C-alpha positions in Angstrom: 49.3 -12.3 49.1 48.7 -15.7 50.9 47.5 -17.6 47.7 50.4 -16.2 45.8 52.9 -17.3 48.4 51.0 -20.8 48.4 51.5 -21.1 44.7 55.1 -19.9 45.0 55.8 -22.5 47.7 54.4 -25.4 45.6 56.1 -24.1 42.4 59.6 -24.1 44.6 58.8 -27.6 45.8 57.9 -29.0 42.4 60.8 -27.4 40.6 63.3 -27.6 43.4 66.2 -28.7 41.1 65.8 -25.2 39.1 65.3 -23.2 42.3 68.3 -24.5 44.0 70.3 -24.1 40.7 69.3 -20.7 40.5 70.4 -19.6 43.9 73.7 -21.4 43.7 74.4 -19.4 40.5 73.6 -16.4 42.5 75.9 -17.4 45.3 78.9 -18.2 43.0 78.6 -15.3 40.8 78.7 -12.9 43.8 81.3 -14.8 45.5 83.5 -14.7 42.3 82.8 -10.9 42.0 83.8 -10.7 45.5 87.1 -12.3 45.4 88.1 -10.3 42.2 86.4 -7.0 42.6 86.5 -6.5 46.2 87.9 -3.1 47.8 89.2 -2.0 51.1 86.7 -1.3 54.0 87.0 2.0 55.7 87.6 2.8 59.5 86.8 6.6 58.6 83.7 8.3 60.1 82.7 11.7 58.2 79.5 13.6 58.3 79.0 16.1 55.5 77.8 19.7 56.7 79.7 19.5 60.1 82.2 22.5 60.8 85.0 19.8 61.0 84.3 18.4 57.6 84.0 21.9 56.1 87.4 22.8 57.7 88.9 19.7 55.9 87.5 20.6 52.6 88.8 24.2 53.0 92.2 23.2 53.7 92.2 20.5 50.7 91.4 23.4 48.7 93.8 26.1 50.0 96.4 24.4 52.0 96.8 20.8 50.6 100.3 20.8 51.9 99.0 20.4 55.3 97.8 17.2 54.5 94.4 17.6 56.2 92.3 14.5 56.2 95.1 12.4 55.6 95.9 9.7 58.2 98.2 10.4 61.2 100.1 8.0 63.6 101.5 9.2 67.1 104.7 7.2 67.8 105.6 7.3 71.7 109.3 6.4 72.4 110.1 6.0 75.9 113.3 5.1 77.7 113.7 2.5 80.3 112.9 3.6 83.9 115.6 5.9 85.2 117.1 6.9 82.0 116.7 9.9 79.6 116.3 9.9 76.0 118.5 12.7 75.7 121.6 10.6 76.4 123.8 10.2 73.1 123.0 6.7 72.8 119.1 6.8 73.3 119.0 10.0 71.2 120.7 8.2 68.4 118.3 5.4 68.8 115.4 7.7 68.6 116.9 9.2 65.3 117.0 5.7 63.8 113.4 5.2 64.7 112.5 8.4 63.0 114.6 7.6 59.9 112.8 4.2 59.6 109.3 5.7 59.9 110.2 8.0 56.9 110.7 4.9 54.8 107.1 3.5 55.4 105.0 3.6 52.3 102.7 6.8 51.7 104.2 8.6 54.8 104.9 12.3 53.6 106.1 13.8 56.9 107.7 12.7 60.1 108.4 15.3 62.8 111.8 15.0 64.8 110.9 15.1 68.3 114.1 16.7 69.2 113.7 19.4 66.4 110.0 20.0 67.6 110.9 19.8 71.3 108.3 17.1 71.6 110.3 15.6 74.7 108.5 15.1 78.0 109.5 17.2 81.0 111.1 14.3 82.6 113.1 13.8 79.3 111.8 10.2 79.3 109.3 10.0 76.5 109.2 11.6 72.9 106.2 11.9 70.6 106.9 11.7 67.0 104.3 12.8 64.6 103.9 10.8 61.3 101.6 12.2 58.4 100.2 10.3 55.5 99.3 11.6 52.0 96.2 9.4 52.1 93.1 8.9 54.4 93.3 5.9 56.8 91.1 3.5 54.8 93.6 3.5 52.0 96.4 2.3 54.2 96.9 -1.4 53.4 97.8 -3.9 55.9 101.3 -4.2 54.5 101.8 -0.4 54.6 100.8 -0.5 58.3 103.1 -3.3 59.0 106.2 -1.5 57.5 105.3 1.5 59.8 105.2 -0.9 63.0 108.4 -2.4 62.0 110.3 0.8 62.9 109.8 -0.2 66.4 112.3 -3.0 66.2 115.1 -0.3 65.7 114.0 0.9 69.1 113.6 -2.3 70.7 117.3 -3.2 69.6 118.5 -0.2 71.8 116.1 -1.1 74.9 113.6 1.6 74.0 109.9 0.9 74.4 108.2 2.2 71.0 104.1 2.3 70.7 101.9 3.5 67.9 98.6 5.3 68.0 96.6 7.2 65.8 93.9 6.5 63.2 96.6 5.1 60.8 97.1 2.2 63.3 93.4 1.3 63.6 92.8 -2.0 62.0 89.6 -3.2 60.4 87.2 -5.1 62.6 87.1 -8.7 61.6 85.0 -11.7 62.6 86.6 -14.6 64.3 85.9 -18.1 64.9 84.4 -17.5 68.3 81.4 -15.9 66.7 80.5 -19.4 65.4 79.8 -20.5 68.8 76.6 -18.6 68.5 75.6 -20.6 65.5 76.4 -23.7 67.4 74.2 -23.1 70.3 71.6 -22.1 67.5 71.9 -25.6 66.2 71.4 -27.0 69.5 68.3 -25.0 70.1 66.8 -26.2 66.7 67.8 -29.8 67.2 65.9 -29.7 70.7 63.0 -27.8 69.3 62.5 -30.2 66.2 63.8 -33.4 67.6 65.3 -34.0 63.9 69.0 -33.3 62.7 67.5 -32.8 59.2 64.7 -30.3 60.4 67.2 -28.4 62.5 69.9 -28.4 59.6 67.6 -26.9 56.9 67.3 -23.4 58.8 70.7 -23.1 59.5 71.9 -24.0 55.7 69.2 -21.4 54.4 70.5 -18.9 56.8 74.2 -19.4 55.8 73.3 -19.3 52.1 71.4 -15.9 52.9 74.4 -14.5 54.7 76.9 -15.6 52.1 75.1 -13.8 49.4 74.7 -10.7 51.5 78.4 -10.8 52.6 79.5 -11.4 49.1 77.4 -8.4 47.8 79.0 -6.2 50.5 82.4 -7.2 49.7 81.7 -6.6 45.9 80.2 -3.4 46.4 83.2 -2.3 48.4 85.3 -2.3 45.2 83.0 0.5 43.8 82.3 2.6 46.7 83.9 3.2 50.1 82.0 1.1 52.7 82.5 1.6 56.6 84.2 -1.5 58.1 81.3 -2.4 60.4 78.9 -2.6 57.5 79.4 -6.5 57.0 79.3 -6.9 60.9 75.8 -5.6 61.2 74.6 -7.6 58.1 76.2 -10.7 59.5 74.5 -10.3 62.8 70.9 -9.6 61.5 71.4 -12.0 58.6 72.2 -14.8 60.6 69.4 -14.1 63.1 66.5 -13.5 60.9 67.4 -16.1 58.3 67.6 -18.8 60.9 64.2 -17.6 62.7 62.2 -17.1 59.5 63.0 -20.6 58.3 62.2 -21.9 61.9 58.7 -20.5 61.5 58.2 -21.9 58.0 59.7 -25.4 58.8 57.5 -25.6 61.9 54.3 -24.8 60.0 55.5 -27.5 57.4 55.9 -30.2 59.9 52.6 -29.2 61.4 50.8 -29.8 58.0 52.6 -33.1 57.6 51.3 -34.0 60.9 47.8 -33.5 59.6 48.4 -35.9 56.9 48.8 -33.6 54.0 51.1 -34.6 51.1 54.7 -32.6 51.3 53.8 -30.5 48.1 50.5 -29.4 49.7 52.2 -29.1 53.3 54.8 -26.7 51.7 52.4 -24.5 49.8 50.3 -24.1 53.2 53.3 -23.2 55.1 54.5 -20.6 52.6 51.0 -19.3 52.4 50.4 -19.0 56.3 53.8 -18.6 58.1 55.4 -17.3 55.1 52.7 -14.2 55.1 54.0 -13.5 58.7 57.6 -13.8 57.5 57.1 -11.0 55.1 55.4 -8.8 57.2 58.0 -9.4 60.0 60.7 -8.8 57.4 59.3 -5.6 56.3 59.3 -4.2 59.8 63.2 -5.0 60.1 63.5 -3.6 56.5 61.9 -0.4 57.5 64.0 0.0 60.6 67.3 -0.5 59.0 66.5 1.2 55.7 65.2 4.3 57.8 68.8 4.9 58.7 69.1 6.6 55.3 67.2 9.5 56.4 69.3 10.5 59.2 72.0 12.1 57.0 74.9 10.0 58.3 76.5 8.2 55.3 78.2 5.4 57.1 75.0 4.5 59.1 73.1 4.7 55.6 75.5 2.2 54.3 75.2 -0.1 57.3 71.4 0.0 57.3 70.9 -0.5 53.7 73.3 -3.3 53.6 71.9 -5.1 56.6 68.2 -4.5 55.0 69.2 -6.1 51.6 70.6 -9.1 53.6 67.1 -9.4 55.4 65.3 -9.1 52.1 67.4 -11.9 50.8 66.6 -13.9 53.9 62.8 -13.4 53.3 63.2 -14.4 49.8 65.3 -17.5 50.6 62.7 -18.5 53.3 60.0 -18.2 50.7 61.7 -20.0 47.6 64.9 -21.9 48.5 63.5 -23.3 51.6 60.4 -25.1 50.0 62.7 -26.5 47.4 64.9 -27.8 49.9 61.8 -29.3 51.7 61.1 -30.8 48.5 64.3 -32.8 48.8 63.7 -33.8 52.4 60.2 -34.8 52.0 58.7 -36.3 55.0 62.0 -36.8 56.8 61.9 -33.4 58.0 59.4 -34.8 60.7 62.3 -37.4 61.8 59.4 -39.9 61.8 58.2 -39.0 65.3 55.9 -36.0 64.2 52.5 -36.4 65.9 49.8 -33.8 65.7 49.1 -32.5 69.3 45.7 -33.1 70.3 43.8 -31.7 73.4 44.4 -34.4 76.1 43.6 -32.1 79.0 47.2 -31.6 80.0 48.4 -28.0 79.5 51.8 -27.2 77.9 54.3 -25.1 79.8 53.1 -22.1 77.5 49.5 -22.5 78.2 50.3 -22.9 82.1 52.5 -19.5 82.0 49.8 -17.7 80.1 47.0 -18.7 82.7 49.2 -17.8 85.6 49.8 -14.4 84.0 46.1 -14.0 83.4 45.4 -14.7 86.9 47.9 -12.6 88.5 47.9 -9.8 85.9 48.4 -6.9 87.9 51.4 -8.3 90.0 53.0 -9.6 86.9 52.6 -6.4 85.0 54.0 -4.2 87.7 56.9 -6.6 88.6 57.9 -6.9 85.0 57.7 -2.9 84.6 59.5 -2.3 87.8 62.4 -4.5 86.6 62.7 -2.9 83.4 62.9 0.3 85.3 65.6 -0.8 87.7 67.7 -2.1 84.7 67.4 1.2 83.0 68.7 3.3 86.0 72.4 3.3 84.6 71.3 4.7 81.2 70.7 8.1 82.9 74.4 8.5 83.1 75.0 7.3 79.4 78.0 9.1 77.8 78.3 8.9 74.0 81.5 9.1 71.9 83.5 7.6 69.3 86.4 5.0 69.9 89.9 6.4 70.2 93.3 4.9 71.6 92.1 5.2 75.1 89.4 2.6 74.4 91.5 0.0 72.6 92.5 -3.3 74.6 94.7 -2.8 77.4 97.5 -4.8 75.7 97.1 -3.2 72.4 99.9 -0.8 71.1 97.4 1.9 70.8 96.5 1.9 74.4 100.0 1.5 75.4 100.9 4.5 73.3 97.9 6.5 74.9 99.3 5.8 78.1 102.8 6.8 77.5 101.9 9.9 75.7 99.3 11.0 78.8 102.1 10.1 81.4 104.7 12.4 79.4 102.6 15.2 77.9 99.2 15.0 79.6 96.1 13.1 78.0 95.2 16.2 75.8 98.2 15.1 73.6 96.5 12.3 72.4 93.8 14.5 71.0 94.9 17.8 69.7 92.8 20.1 68.0 93.3 21.8 64.6 92.0 25.4 64.4 92.0 26.7 60.8 92.2 30.4 60.5 91.0 32.0 57.2 92.5 35.5 57.1 91.3 36.6 53.4 89.1 39.5 54.7 91.9 40.4 57.3 93.9 43.7 56.6 96.6 42.7 59.1 97.0 39.2 58.6 99.8 38.6 61.2 98.0 40.6 63.9 94.7 38.6 63.4 96.7 35.4 63.7 98.4 36.9 67.0 94.9 37.9 68.3 93.3 34.3 67.6 96.6 32.6 69.2 96.1 34.8 72.4 92.5 34.5 72.6 92.7 30.6 72.4 95.5 30.4 74.8 93.5 32.2 77.5 90.7 29.6 77.3 90.2 27.1 80.2 91.6 23.6 79.4 94.3 24.8 77.0 97.6 23.3 77.5 99.5 24.9 74.5 98.9 26.5 71.4 101.6 25.8 68.5 102.7 28.7 66.3 100.7 29.0 63.3 101.5 27.4 59.9 100.5 29.5 57.0 99.7 28.4 53.4 101.9 30.0 50.4 99.0 32.2 49.5 99.2 33.7 53.1 95.4 33.5 53.6 95.0 30.4 55.5 96.8 29.1 58.8 96.9 26.2 61.1 97.0 26.2 64.7 97.3 23.1 66.8 95.7 23.3 70.3 96.8 20.7 72.9 94.0 20.4 75.5 94.5 19.6 79.2 91.8 16.9 79.2 91.5 13.8 77.0 89.7 13.5 73.8 86.5 11.8 75.3 86.3 14.0 78.1 83.4 16.8 78.5 86.2 19.3 79.2 87.3 18.8 75.7 83.9 19.0 74.2 83.4 22.1 76.0 86.7 23.5 74.9 85.8 22.8 71.1 82.5 24.7 71.9 84.5 27.8 73.4 86.8 27.9 70.6 84.1 28.0 68.1 82.0 30.8 70.1 85.1 32.9 69.6 84.7 33.0 65.7 82.1 36.0 65.6 83.8 38.1 67.8 87.2 37.5 66.2 85.7 37.9 62.8 84.2 41.3 63.6 87.4 42.7 65.3 90.1 41.1 63.0 88.4 40.0 59.9 89.5 36.6 60.4 87.2 33.6 60.7 88.2 30.3 62.4 87.0 26.6 62.4 88.1 23.7 64.6 88.8 20.2 63.0 91.0 17.3 63.6 90.1 13.7 64.7 89.1 14.9 68.1 86.7 17.7 66.9 85.3 15.5 64.0 84.5 12.8 66.7 82.7 15.3 68.7 80.7 16.5 65.6 79.6 12.9 64.6 78.5 12.1 68.3 76.4 15.4 68.3 74.7 14.6 64.9 74.0 11.1 66.0 72.6 12.2 69.3 70.5 14.7 67.3 69.2 12.2 64.8 68.0 9.8 67.3 64.5 11.1 68.1 63.7 11.8 64.5 64.7 8.3 63.5 62.8 6.8 66.4 59.5 8.8 65.2 60.0 7.7 61.7 60.6 4.0 62.2 57.7 3.8 65.0 55.1 5.7 62.8 55.7 3.6 59.8 55.8 0.2 61.6 52.7 1.2 63.6 50.7 1.8 60.2 52.0 -1.7 59.2 51.1 -3.3 62.5 47.4 -1.8 62.3 47.1 -3.6 58.8 48.5 -6.8 60.4 46.4 -6.7 63.8 43.4 -4.5 62.7 43.8 -2.8 65.6 44.8 0.6 67.2 45.7 -0.7 70.7 47.8 -3.5 69.9 50.3 -1.7 67.6 50.3 1.2 70.5 51.0 -1.6 73.3 53.6 -3.2 71.0 55.4 0.3 70.7 55.3 1.0 74.2 56.8 -2.3 75.1 59.5 -1.7 72.7 60.5 1.7 74.3 60.8 -0.1 77.6 63.1 -2.9 76.1 65.4 -0.2 74.4 65.7 2.0 77.9 66.4 -1.3 79.8 69.0 -2.4 77.2 70.7 1.0 77.2 71.1 0.7 81.1 72.6 -2.8 80.8 75.0 -1.4 78.1 76.2 1.3 80.3 76.7 -0.8 83.2 78.9 -3.1 81.2 80.8 -1.2 78.8 81.0 2.3 80.6 80.9 1.4 84.3 82.8 -2.1 83.7 80.3 -4.3 85.5 81.0 -8.0 84.6 83.8 -7.0 82.5 85.8 -10.2 83.3 82.8 -12.6 82.9 82.1 -11.0 79.4 85.7 -10.6 78.4 85.4 -6.6 77.8 88.8 -5.4 77.7 88.3 -1.6 78.3 85.6 0.7 79.1 84.7 4.2 78.1 82.0 6.3 76.4 79.3 4.2 74.5 79.9 4.3 70.7 77.7 7.1 69.4 76.1 4.7 66.6 75.1 2.3 69.1 71.8 3.7 70.4 70.4 4.3 66.7 71.6 1.0 65.5 70.0 -0.7 68.7 66.7 1.2 68.2 66.6 0.1 64.5 67.4 -3.4 64.7 65.8 -4.1 68.1 62.4 -2.5 66.8 62.5 -4.6 63.9 63.1 -7.8 65.8 60.7 -6.9 68.5 58.0 -6.6 66.0 58.9 -10.0 64.7 57.9 -11.6 68.1 54.8 -9.6 68.2 53.5 -10.6 64.6 54.3 -14.3 65.2 52.9 -14.3 68.9 49.7 -12.1 68.6 48.5 -13.0 65.0 47.5 -16.5 66.7 45.8 -14.5 69.2 44.0 -12.5 66.8 43.0 -15.7 64.9 41.3 -17.0 68.0 39.5 -13.7 68.6 38.1 -13.7 65.0 36.9 -17.1 65.3 34.9 -16.2 68.5 36.8 -17.2 71.5 36.6 -15.2 74.7 39.4 -12.6 74.9 41.3 -14.3 77.8 40.9 -17.9 76.0 42.1 -16.4 72.8 45.1 -14.9 74.4 45.8 -18.4 76.2 45.4 -20.3 73.1 47.3 -18.0 71.1 50.1 -18.1 73.4 50.1 -22.0 73.7 50.5 -22.3 69.9 53.2 -19.5 69.4 55.1 -19.8 72.5 57.2 -22.8 71.7 58.4 -21.4 68.4 59.1 -17.8 69.7 61.0 -19.0 72.6 63.2 -21.1 70.2 63.5 -18.0 67.8 64.6 -15.8 70.7 67.0 -18.2 72.0 68.4 -18.5 68.5 68.8 -14.7 68.1 70.3 -14.3 71.6 72.9 -17.1 70.7 73.8 -15.4 67.6 74.4 -12.1 68.9 75.9 -13.3 72.0 78.6 -15.0 70.0 79.7 -11.7 69.1 80.5 -10.6 72.4 83.6 -12.8 72.2 85.1 -10.7 69.4 88.2 -8.7 69.8 86.6 -5.3 68.9 84.9 -3.3 71.8 82.6 -1.9 69.4 81.5 -5.5 67.9 81.2 -6.7 71.6 79.0 -3.7 72.7 76.7 -4.3 69.6 76.6 -8.0 70.1 75.6 -7.7 73.8 73.2 -5.1 73.3 71.2 -6.8 70.7 71.4 -10.2 72.9 70.3 -8.4 75.9 67.6 -6.4 74.0 66.1 -9.7 72.4 66.2 -11.4 75.8 64.3 -8.7 77.6 62.1 -7.9 74.7 61.0 -11.6 74.1 60.6 -13.1 77.6 59.7 -9.8 79.5 57.9 -7.8 77.3 56.4 -10.1 74.5 55.8 -13.1 76.7 54.8 -11.6 80.1 53.7 -7.8 79.7 51.8 -8.4 76.5 49.8 -11.5 77.9 49.2 -9.5 81.1 47.9 -6.4 79.0 46.0 -8.6 76.7 44.2 -10.1 79.6 43.5 -6.8 81.3 42.3 -5.0 78.1 39.9 -7.8 76.9 37.9 -7.1 73.9 39.0 -3.5 73.9 42.4 -4.8 72.8 41.2 -5.3 69.2 39.1 -1.9 69.0 39.4 -0.2 65.7 37.3 2.7 64.4 34.7 1.6 62.0 35.6 4.0 59.4 39.5 2.9 59.5 38.3 -0.8 59.5 36.5 -0.2 56.1 39.4 1.9 54.7 42.3 -0.5 55.4 42.8 -3.4 53.1 42.6 -7.1 54.5 46.0 -8.6 54.1 45.0 -11.7 55.9 48.5 -12.2 57.5 47.4 -15.5 59.2 46.5 -16.9 55.9 42.8 -17.6 57.1 41.1 -16.9 53.9 43.8 -19.3 52.0 43.1 -21.8 54.5 39.4 -21.6 54.2 39.3 -21.7 50.5 41.7 -24.9 50.3 39.5 -26.8 52.8 36.6 -25.9 51.0 38.0 -27.1 47.5 39.1 -30.4 49.3 35.5 -31.0 50.5 34.2 -30.4 47.0 36.8 -32.9 45.7 35.7 -35.5 47.9 32.0 -35.0 47.2 
């Protein structure tokens, strides 16, 4: 493979105009397609096979008039303090708001709060239910704006009007603040290379790769429904790995130039050596992201595949477009200051740190492990859930609506449960519905049960159950489980079968499915990556150590995420507007992405240690030498990733903030605590046994030569023969 990459690098360098033209055509074609054929991204989260989804499917078949699965909006209308909505003037104003809501596009029903008796006991708050004929993803921004415009009618009469529900949820978008991460990455590159040209090339290739990936995602949204967070994950990962992979190859290119090689030869060798490591590092990330497809959760599969494709594009660009751009830059990449580092007897910062760790390996190892354990403590109290109006920013209309509804009707009114009763097998359908209503009304945490709505055929009915507790509480989760537990008993006594759906129940089902999928997914990606790392390092111990270290990074990151986004620590500093349960998808996303990135650093740092070991260096000296050569670039790469991810902490969406924070903190811990502290300490402790591999396995495994050792040896021999 190294020989192929060497030839590919030289080809791209020689035919640089052609290579750049091809990538330019790809970018323009996808960009044009994205502009003309793009579709609407989706906020909806559904998982086939869950009870809530089966109930929605049944309603769509038997009771389409109910609008099950359609978007809903909860409009809270409040009178000023000390006033009542039942006064003639205020009641007339509420009626005008209701009339205005009915004119909004795609709205099929608006429930008058006075007719439905949806007025709070203190007569100050009214709850207006708005039903749509389409799902939330199909509500355009213009449709949503016309719905929100109904508030003006109430405002003119002095009423407060706020909106909640999935019809109001906006699609998360990136803003200019995320660009700060890229700006910090640029500064790190300038400091690392000491050259504006060398620093600009990784940024340029990364932005091109992300542009291609994002255009592809946008184009795909015109042909299939994509989750709104799909481009966010691809953008985060694409920027980070795109810069890092280019950084490693450009660093090797500059090193080859410093050795006196011609630019074309330097580009070929950089692609054949550092490019090999980039391919295996990219494969670990791709495996982790693409592995999300086996979880059985469509929106996660979309996010994983989109991000994996973006990473694959970043790898291809690093191996083809990057050498072509280096062909245009030539020796100017060195900035005129590049000199080969010679052994002057003065140790680098990396070497001094490695020797310090080797001398004090036990104290350093114990301190690092203890630090991870302490940071991980909050993870024991982690609560998972999906975002709702309560987790929206405090100044948003969704959060204000949630507070108004809670103050007037109790928190449970923000998350009503929909019970679907199938009475096909019931001899006495009315009696069955009465029995179901009575049974559910007697359960704990039930505030109210509405009279049943029956479909025209008379075989399916809907009950709305209002919990006493909020939609994200454990009490509501237990209530859903209790209602479902009654199904078998009611079926045997009345012939009626019941199921629970609605947004709150669906969120509970999604969270449970995500939680159940976490360990199988972790086992899958760790197993596949373990095999890949065995091929790279030709060792059983090193991949095992890498995996255990990754688990330490993950639990520590979980602890930090809980402390910030669930407990509220440092919220003002980080600009986190609200706290609540951790997004259900975050642990799986973090496991997949962080594992891939962690293995990147493992590959880039430890391959040089193995190279020194193969060449006969003593174990500790091999560790120190490998660390000295890899530390500077790995530190720069980690700082770049941290900067890119941290930029997303400035986003408006709490979900995007939590993903950005988790990845930034995870990379920080994994790179500096695990890879650059625990790894050298353990390598020093294990000595030669770190490279143990059974003889039979050594013979069975192919030699992938990720360091490009065979390539370098062959090229050096050819050069000697040419001079003879």
